[in-house]
PDB file of N, CA, C and O in Angstrom, chain B, residues numbered from 101:
ATOM      1  N   LEU B 101     114.505 187.198  77.254  1.00  0.00           N
ATOM      2  CA  LEU B 101     113.057 187.301  77.149  1.00  0.00           C
ATOM      3  C   LEU B 101     112.470 187.925  78.410  1.00  0.00           C
ATOM      4  O   LEU B 101     111.554 188.744  78.331  1.00  0.00           O
ATOM      5  N   LYS B 102     112.984 187.547  79.553  1.00  0.00           N
ATOM      6  CA  LYS B 102     112.449 188.081  80.795  1.00  0.00           C
ATOM      7  C   LYS B 102     112.589 189.599  80.839  1.00  0.00           C
ATOM      8  O   LYS B 102     111.664 190.298  81.253  1.00  0.00           O
ATOM      9  N   GLU B 103     113.759 190.117  80.405  1.00  0.00           N
ATOM     10  CA  GLU B 103     113.971 191.559  80.414  1.00  0.00           C
ATOM     11  C   GLU B 103     113.020 192.259  79.457  1.00  0.00           C
ATOM     12  O   GLU B 103     112.439 193.287  79.806  1.00  0.00           O
ATOM     13  N   SER B 104     112.850 191.716  78.249  1.00  0.00           N
ATOM     14  CA  SER B 104     111.956 192.362  77.290  1.00  0.00           C
ATOM     15  C   SER B 104     110.510 192.306  77.783  1.00  0.00           C
ATOM     16  O   SER B 104     109.733 193.232  77.549  1.00  0.00           O
ATOM     17  N   TYR B 105     110.155 191.224  78.463  1.00  0.00           N
ATOM     18  CA  TYR B 105     108.812 191.116  79.025  1.00  0.00           C
ATOM     19  C   TYR B 105     108.599 192.189  80.075  1.00  0.00           C
ATOM     20  O   TYR B 105     107.553 192.838  80.094  1.00  0.00           O
ATOM     21  N   LEU B 106     109.582 192.385  80.952  1.00  0.00           N
ATOM     22  CA  LEU B 106     109.457 193.403  81.985  1.00  0.00           C
ATOM     23  C   LEU B 106     109.402 194.801  81.376  1.00  0.00           C
ATOM     24  O   LEU B 106     108.635 195.646  81.836  1.00  0.00           O
ATOM     25  N   GLU B 107     110.206 195.052  80.348  1.00  0.00           N
ATOM     26  CA  GLU B 107     110.160 196.341  79.664  1.00  0.00           C
ATOM     27  C   GLU B 107     108.785 196.575  79.058  1.00  0.00           C
ATOM     28  O   GLU B 107     108.240 197.676  79.143  1.00  0.00           O
ATOM     29  N   ALA B 108     108.235 195.549  78.455  1.00  0.00           N
ATOM     30  CA  ALA B 108     106.926 195.681  77.824  1.00  0.00           C
ATOM     31  C   ALA B 108     105.844 195.930  78.871  1.00  0.00           C
ATOM     32  O   ALA B 108     104.910 196.694  78.626  1.00  0.00           O
ATOM     33  N   MET B 109     105.961 195.303  80.012  1.00  0.00           N
ATOM     34  CA  MET B 109     104.938 195.436  81.039  1.00  0.00           C
ATOM     35  C   MET B 109     104.915 196.837  81.636  1.00  0.00           C
ATOM     36  O   MET B 109     103.849 197.333  82.001  1.00  0.00           O
ATOM     37  N   ASP B 110     106.078 197.485  81.743  1.00  0.00           N
ATOM     38  CA  ASP B 110     106.065 198.821  82.340  1.00  0.00           C
ATOM     39  C   ASP B 110     105.912 199.916  81.284  1.00  0.00           C
ATOM     40  O   ASP B 110     105.898 201.099  81.622  1.00  0.00           O
ATOM     41  N   GLY B 111     105.798 199.535  80.008  1.00  0.00           N
ATOM     42  CA  GLY B 111     105.537 200.494  78.946  1.00  0.00           C
ATOM     43  C   GLY B 111     106.748 201.270  78.487  1.00  0.00           C
ATOM     44  O   GLY B 111     106.606 202.216  77.712  1.00  0.00           O
ATOM     45  N   SER B 112     107.938 200.905  78.939  1.00  0.00           N
ATOM     46  CA  SER B 112     109.128 201.676  78.586  1.00  0.00           C
ATOM     47  C   SER B 112     109.669 201.344  77.210  1.00  0.00           C
ATOM     48  O   SER B 112     110.498 202.085  76.683  1.00  0.00           O
ATOM     49  N   SER B 113     109.222 200.255  76.618  1.00  0.00           N
ATOM     50  CA  SER B 113     109.774 199.859  75.320  1.00  0.00           C
ATOM     51  C   SER B 113     108.670 199.335  74.408  1.00  0.00           C
ATOM     52  O   SER B 113     108.302 198.162  74.470  1.00  0.00           O
ATOM     53  N   LYS B 114     108.156 200.203  73.577  1.00  0.00           N
ATOM     54  CA  LYS B 114     107.098 199.762  72.670  1.00  0.00           C
ATOM     55  C   LYS B 114     107.572 198.708  71.692  1.00  0.00           C
ATOM     56  O   LYS B 114     106.823 197.765  71.437  1.00  0.00           O
ATOM     57  N   PRO B 115     108.775 198.804  71.122  1.00  0.00           N
ATOM     58  CA  PRO B 115     109.208 197.733  70.216  1.00  0.00           C
ATOM     59  C   PRO B 115     109.231 196.361  70.888  1.00  0.00           C
ATOM     60  O   PRO B 115     108.845 195.370  70.269  1.00  0.00           O
ATOM     61  N   ALA B 116     109.672 196.288  72.135  1.00  0.00           N
ATOM     62  CA  ALA B 116     109.671 195.003  72.846  1.00  0.00           C
ATOM     63  C   ALA B 116     108.239 194.518  73.036  1.00  0.00           C
ATOM     64  O   ALA B 116     107.952 193.329  72.899  1.00  0.00           O
ATOM     65  N   SER B 117     107.365 195.429  73.345  1.00  0.00           N
ATOM     66  CA  SER B 117     105.962 195.083  73.525  1.00  0.00           C
ATOM     67  C   SER B 117     105.375 194.556  72.218  1.00  0.00           C
ATOM     68  O   SER B 117     104.663 193.552  72.208  1.00  0.00           O
ATOM     69  N   ASP B 118     105.678 195.237  71.124  1.00  0.00           N
ATOM     70  CA  ASP B 118     105.183 194.791  69.817  1.00  0.00           C
ATOM     71  C   ASP B 118     105.706 193.402  69.484  1.00  0.00           C
ATOM     72  O   ASP B 118     104.957 192.553  69.000  1.00  0.00           O
ATOM     73  N   ARG B 119     106.974 193.169  69.739  1.00  0.00           N
ATOM     74  CA  ARG B 119     107.565 191.862  69.445  1.00  0.00           C
ATOM     75  C   ARG B 119     106.875 190.763  70.245  1.00  0.00           C
ATOM     76  O   ARG B 119     106.578 189.693  69.712  1.00  0.00           O
ATOM     77  N   ILE B 120     106.628 191.023  71.497  1.00  0.00           N
ATOM     78  CA  ILE B 120     105.987 190.018  72.349  1.00  0.00           C
ATOM     79  C   ILE B 120     104.578 189.717  71.851  1.00  0.00           C
ATOM     80  O   ILE B 120     104.171 188.556  71.795  1.00  0.00           O
ATOM     81  N   LEU B 121     103.840 190.750  71.493  1.00  0.00           N
ATOM     82  CA  LEU B 121     102.467 190.550  71.039  1.00  0.00           C
ATOM     83  C   LEU B 121     102.396 189.849  69.690  1.00  0.00           C
ATOM     84  O   LEU B 121     101.435 189.129  69.420  1.00  0.00           O
ATOM     85  N   LEU B 122     103.399 190.049  68.839  1.00  0.00           N
ATOM     86  CA  LEU B 122     103.377 189.469  67.504  1.00  0.00           C
ATOM     87  C   LEU B 122     103.964 188.064  67.430  1.00  0.00           C
ATOM     88  O   LEU B 122     103.816 187.397  66.406  1.00  0.00           O
ATOM     89  N   GLU B 123     104.620 187.602  68.476  1.00  0.00           N
ATOM     90  CA  GLU B 123     105.251 186.281  68.441  1.00  0.00           C
ATOM     91  C   GLU B 123     104.276 185.149  68.097  1.00  0.00           C
ATOM     92  O   GLU B 123     104.606 184.328  67.241  1.00  0.00           O
ATOM     93  N   PRO B 124     103.098 185.064  68.717  1.00  0.00           N
ATOM     94  CA  PRO B 124     102.185 183.965  68.342  1.00  0.00           C
ATOM     95  C   PRO B 124     101.784 184.030  66.870  1.00  0.00           C
ATOM     96  O   PRO B 124     101.698 182.995  66.208  1.00  0.00           O
ATOM     97  N   TYR B 125     101.539 185.228  66.354  1.00  0.00           N
ATOM     98  CA  TYR B 125     101.169 185.386  64.944  1.00  0.00           C
ATOM     99  C   TYR B 125     102.312 184.949  64.038  1.00  0.00           C
ATOM    100  O   TYR B 125     102.097 184.231  63.061  1.00  0.00           O
ATOM    101  N   LYS B 126     103.521 185.381  64.363  1.00  0.00           N
ATOM    102  CA  LYS B 126     104.678 185.002  63.539  1.00  0.00           C
ATOM    103  C   LYS B 126     104.882 183.486  63.572  1.00  0.00           C
ATOM    104  O   LYS B 126     105.236 182.886  62.557  1.00  0.00           O
ATOM    105  N   TYR B 127     104.666 182.881  64.707  1.00  0.00           N
ATOM    106  CA  TYR B 127     104.794 181.421  64.804  1.00  0.00           C
ATOM    107  C   TYR B 127     103.783 180.733  63.895  1.00  0.00           C
ATOM    108  O   TYR B 127     104.135 179.808  63.162  1.00  0.00           O
ATOM    109  N   LEU B 128     102.528 181.178  63.937  1.00  0.00           N
ATOM    110  CA  LEU B 128     101.494 180.577  63.107  1.00  0.00           C
ATOM    111  C   LEU B 128     101.789 180.732  61.614  1.00  0.00           C
ATOM    112  O   LEU B 128     101.497 179.836  60.822  1.00  0.00           O
ATOM    113  N   LEU B 129     102.363 181.861  61.239  1.00  0.00           N
ATOM    114  CA  LEU B 129     102.693 182.074  59.826  1.00  0.00           C
ATOM    115  C   LEU B 129     103.768 181.114  59.342  1.00  0.00           C
ATOM    116  O   LEU B 129     103.845 180.826  58.147  1.00  0.00           O
ATOM    117  N   GLN B 130     104.590 180.620  60.241  1.00  0.00           N
ATOM    118  CA  GLN B 130     105.660 179.698  59.865  1.00  0.00           C
ATOM    119  C   GLN B 130     105.148 178.274  59.663  1.00  0.00           C
ATOM    120  O   GLN B 130     105.854 177.451  59.080  1.00  0.00           O
ATOM    121  N   LEU B 131     103.962 177.968  60.121  1.00  0.00           N
ATOM    122  CA  LEU B 131     103.418 176.620  59.984  1.00  0.00           C
ATOM    123  C   LEU B 131     102.895 176.430  58.563  1.00  0.00           C
ATOM    124  O   LEU B 131     102.026 177.183  58.123  1.00  0.00           O
ATOM    125  N   PRO B 132     103.399 175.455  57.852  1.00  0.00           N
ATOM    126  CA  PRO B 132     102.958 175.261  56.473  1.00  0.00           C
ATOM    127  C   PRO B 132     101.537 174.708  56.398  1.00  0.00           C
ATOM    128  O   PRO B 132     101.133 173.876  57.210  1.00  0.00           O
ATOM    129  N   GLY B 133     100.792 175.188  55.408  1.00  0.00           N
ATOM    130  CA  GLY B 133      99.481 174.620  55.115  1.00  0.00           C
ATOM    131  C   GLY B 133      98.363 175.003  56.058  1.00  0.00           C
ATOM    132  O   GLY B 133      97.290 174.405  55.989  1.00  0.00           O
ATOM    133  N   LYS B 134      98.559 175.957  56.921  1.00  0.00           N
ATOM    134  CA  LYS B 134      97.512 176.320  57.884  1.00  0.00           C
ATOM    135  C   LYS B 134      96.610 177.436  57.380  1.00  0.00           C
ATOM    136  O   LYS B 134      95.547 177.669  57.955  1.00  0.00           O
ATOM    137  N   GLN B 135      97.005 178.124  56.329  1.00  0.00           N
ATOM    138  CA  GLN B 135      96.226 179.218  55.747  1.00  0.00           C
ATOM    139  C   GLN B 135      95.792 180.230  56.802  1.00  0.00           C
ATOM    140  O   GLN B 135      94.631 180.638  56.849  1.00  0.00           O
ATOM    141  N   VAL B 136      96.737 180.627  57.642  1.00  0.00           N
ATOM    142  CA  VAL B 136      96.436 181.545  58.740  1.00  0.00           C
ATOM    143  C   VAL B 136      95.948 182.888  58.214  1.00  0.00           C
ATOM    144  O   VAL B 136      94.990 183.450  58.744  1.00  0.00           O
ATOM    145  N   ARG B 137      96.597 183.405  57.178  1.00  0.00           N
ATOM    146  CA  ARG B 137      96.188 184.705  56.645  1.00  0.00           C
ATOM    147  C   ARG B 137      94.753 184.650  56.127  1.00  0.00           C
ATOM    148  O   ARG B 137      93.972 185.576  56.344  1.00  0.00           O
ATOM    149  N   THR B 138      94.420 183.578  55.452  1.00  0.00           N
ATOM    150  CA  THR B 138      93.060 183.422  54.927  1.00  0.00           C
ATOM    151  C   THR B 138      92.051 183.367  56.061  1.00  0.00           C
ATOM    152  O   THR B 138      91.022 184.041  56.013  1.00  0.00           O
ATOM    153  N   LYS B 139      92.333 182.583  57.064  1.00  0.00           N
ATOM    154  CA  LYS B 139      91.404 182.434  58.183  1.00  0.00           C
ATOM    155  C   LYS B 139      91.236 183.737  58.952  1.00  0.00           C
ATOM    156  O   LYS B 139      90.129 184.073  59.372  1.00  0.00           O
ATOM    157  N   LEU B 140      92.339 184.477  59.141  1.00  0.00           N
ATOM    158  CA  LEU B 140      92.243 185.770  59.824  1.00  0.00           C
ATOM    159  C   LEU B 140      91.431 186.761  59.000  1.00  0.00           C
ATOM    160  O   LEU B 140      90.615 187.506  59.542  1.00  0.00           O
ATOM    161  N   SER B 141      91.654 186.767  57.703  1.00  0.00           N
ATOM    162  CA  SER B 141      90.905 187.670  56.823  1.00  0.00           C
ATOM    163  C   SER B 141      89.419 187.368  56.879  1.00  0.00           C
ATOM    164  O   SER B 141      88.598 188.283  56.938  1.00  0.00           O
ATOM    165  N   GLN B 142      89.074 186.099  56.862  1.00  0.00           N
ATOM    166  CA  GLN B 142      87.666 185.715  56.938  1.00  0.00           C
ATOM    167  C   GLN B 142      87.064 186.101  58.288  1.00  0.00           C
ATOM    168  O   GLN B 142      85.907 186.515  58.356  1.00  0.00           O
ATOM    169  N   ALA B 143      87.832 185.969  59.342  1.00  0.00           N
ATOM    170  CA  ALA B 143      87.343 186.345  60.670  1.00  0.00           C
ATOM    171  C   ALA B 143      87.122 187.855  60.764  1.00  0.00           C
ATOM    172  O   ALA B 143      86.095 188.298  61.278  1.00  0.00           O
ATOM    173  N   PHE B 144      88.067 188.641  60.275  1.00  0.00           N
ATOM    174  CA  PHE B 144      87.905 190.091  60.303  1.00  0.00           C
ATOM    175  C   PHE B 144      86.755 190.532  59.409  1.00  0.00           C
ATOM    176  O   PHE B 144      86.098 191.534  59.693  1.00  0.00           O
ATOM    177  N   ASN B 145      86.508 189.798  58.336  1.00  0.00           N
ATOM    178  CA  ASN B 145      85.426 190.162  57.438  1.00  0.00           C
ATOM    179  C   ASN B 145      84.066 190.043  58.108  1.00  0.00           C
ATOM    180  O   ASN B 145      83.092 190.628  57.634  1.00  0.00           O
ATOM    181  N   HIS B 146      83.986 189.312  59.174  1.00  0.00           N
ATOM    182  CA  HIS B 146      82.737 189.227  59.938  1.00  0.00           C
ATOM    183  C   HIS B 146      82.292 190.634  60.350  1.00  0.00           C
ATOM    184  O   HIS B 146      81.095 190.921  60.375  1.00  0.00           O
ATOM    185  N   TRP B 147      83.256 191.518  60.675  1.00  0.00           N
ATOM    186  CA  TRP B 147      82.956 192.890  61.074  1.00  0.00           C
ATOM    187  C   TRP B 147      83.036 193.869  59.906  1.00  0.00           C
ATOM    188  O   TRP B 147      82.300 194.855  59.869  1.00  0.00           O
ATOM    189  N   LEU B 148      83.921 193.602  58.960  1.00  0.00           N
ATOM    190  CA  LEU B 148      84.165 194.563  57.883  1.00  0.00           C
ATOM    191  C   LEU B 148      83.180 194.458  56.720  1.00  0.00           C
ATOM    192  O   LEU B 148      82.953 195.439  56.012  1.00  0.00           O
ATOM    193  N   ASN B 149      82.596 193.282  56.521  1.00  0.00           N
ATOM    194  CA  ASN B 149      81.618 193.060  55.454  1.00  0.00           C
ATOM    195  C   ASN B 149      82.124 193.472  54.075  1.00  0.00           C
ATOM    196  O   ASN B 149      81.462 194.223  53.359  1.00  0.00           O
ATOM    197  N   VAL B 150      83.285 192.981  53.716  1.00  0.00           N
ATOM    198  CA  VAL B 150      83.851 193.225  52.394  1.00  0.00           C
ATOM    199  C   VAL B 150      83.047 192.418  51.373  1.00  0.00           C
ATOM    200  O   VAL B 150      82.708 191.265  51.641  1.00  0.00           O
ATOM    201  N   PRO B 151      82.733 193.000  50.203  1.00  0.00           N
ATOM    202  CA  PRO B 151      82.014 192.230  49.181  1.00  0.00           C
ATOM    203  C   PRO B 151      82.760 190.935  48.834  1.00  0.00           C
ATOM    204  O   PRO B 151      83.990 190.909  48.801  1.00  0.00           O
ATOM    205  N   GLU B 152      82.010 189.876  48.581  1.00  0.00           N
ATOM    206  CA  GLU B 152      82.589 188.546  48.384  1.00  0.00           C
ATOM    207  C   GLU B 152      83.641 188.509  47.275  1.00  0.00           C
ATOM    208  O   GLU B 152      84.676 187.863  47.437  1.00  0.00           O
ATOM    209  N   ASP B 153      83.396 189.191  46.150  1.00  0.00           N
ATOM    210  CA  ASP B 153      84.370 189.162  45.052  1.00  0.00           C
ATOM    211  C   ASP B 153      85.685 189.815  45.459  1.00  0.00           C
ATOM    212  O   ASP B 153      86.758 189.330  45.098  1.00  0.00           O
ATOM    213  N   LYS B 154      85.608 190.909  46.205  1.00  0.00           N
ATOM    214  CA  LYS B 154      86.822 191.589  46.675  1.00  0.00           C
ATOM    215  C   LYS B 154      87.549 190.735  47.713  1.00  0.00           C
ATOM    216  O   LYS B 154      88.778 190.674  47.722  1.00  0.00           O
ATOM    217  N   LEU B 155      86.791 190.083  48.579  1.00  0.00           N
ATOM    218  CA  LEU B 155      87.386 189.215  49.589  1.00  0.00           C
ATOM    219  C   LEU B 155      88.132 188.058  48.934  1.00  0.00           C
ATOM    220  O   LEU B 155      89.249 187.737  49.340  1.00  0.00           O
ATOM    221  N   GLN B 156      87.541 187.439  47.943  1.00  0.00           N
ATOM    222  CA  GLN B 156      88.193 186.321  47.260  1.00  0.00           C
ATOM    223  C   GLN B 156      89.475 186.773  46.564  1.00  0.00           C
ATOM    224  O   GLN B 156      90.475 186.055  46.565  1.00  0.00           O
ATOM    225  N   GLU B 157      89.441 187.956  45.975  1.00  0.00           N
ATOM    226  CA  GLU B 157      90.638 188.500  45.330  1.00  0.00           C
ATOM    227  C   GLU B 157      91.745 188.716  46.362  1.00  0.00           C
ATOM    228  O   GLU B 157      92.902 188.375  46.117  1.00  0.00           O
ATOM    229  N   LEU B 158      91.393 189.273  47.496  1.00  0.00           N
ATOM    230  CA  LEU B 158      92.357 189.501  48.569  1.00  0.00           C
ATOM    231  C   LEU B 158      92.917 188.174  49.084  1.00  0.00           C
ATOM    232  O   LEU B 158      94.126 188.038  49.270  1.00  0.00           O
ATOM    233  N   LEU B 159      92.044 187.208  49.311  1.00  0.00           N
ATOM    234  CA  LEU B 159      92.486 185.918  49.831  1.00  0.00           C
ATOM    235  C   LEU B 159      93.423 185.207  48.858  1.00  0.00           C
ATOM    236  O   LEU B 159      94.379 184.557  49.280  1.00  0.00           O
ATOM    237  N   SER B 160      93.153 185.327  47.570  1.00  0.00           N
ATOM    238  CA  SER B 160      94.036 184.678  46.594  1.00  0.00           C
ATOM    239  C   SER B 160      95.420 185.310  46.615  1.00  0.00           C
ATOM    240  O   SER B 160      96.418 184.615  46.423  1.00  0.00           O
ATOM    241  N   LYS B 161      95.495 186.614  46.844  1.00  0.00           N
ATOM    242  CA  LYS B 161      96.794 187.295  46.928  1.00  0.00           C
ATOM    243  C   LYS B 161      97.530 186.930  48.219  1.00  0.00           C
ATOM    244  O   LYS B 161      98.754 186.799  48.223  1.00  0.00           O
ATOM    245  N   LEU B 162      96.794 186.769  49.294  1.00  0.00           N
ATOM    246  CA  LEU B 162      97.423 186.464  50.583  1.00  0.00           C
ATOM    247  C   LEU B 162      98.086 185.097  50.594  1.00  0.00           C
ATOM    248  O   LEU B 162      99.115 184.919  51.246  1.00  0.00           O
ATOM    249  N   GLU B 163      97.532 184.150  49.901  1.00  0.00           N
ATOM    250  CA  GLU B 163      98.054 182.781  49.941  1.00  0.00           C
ATOM    251  C   GLU B 163      99.056 182.475  48.842  1.00  0.00           C
ATOM    252  O   GLU B 163      99.539 181.347  48.742  1.00  0.00           O
ATOM    253  N   GLU B 164      99.377 183.474  48.009  1.00  0.00           N
ATOM    254  CA  GLU B 164     100.404 183.237  46.995  1.00  0.00           C
ATOM    255  C   GLU B 164     101.761 183.088  47.665  1.00  0.00           C
ATOM    256  O   GLU B 164     102.043 183.770  48.649  1.00  0.00           O
ATOM    257  N   PRO B 165     102.604 182.203  47.142  1.00  0.00           N
ATOM    258  CA  PRO B 165     103.939 182.033  47.742  1.00  0.00           C
ATOM    259  C   PRO B 165     104.845 183.211  47.533  1.00  0.00           C
ATOM    260  O   PRO B 165     105.990 183.197  47.985  1.00  0.00           O
TER     261      PRO B 165
END
């Protein structure tokens, strides 16, 4: 981890950087019953202003197993 962190910090390895940045998100997705995708979608919708019917359709697809 230390090596990948150093690679990410100096910009020499974008994949390592991506992995480091996505780790918290991937961890949250593994937690059962937290509806992380739904909550993130609702938060982003604050800026995107998706119509409510379309948002509900998207949210129902995101939470399907």
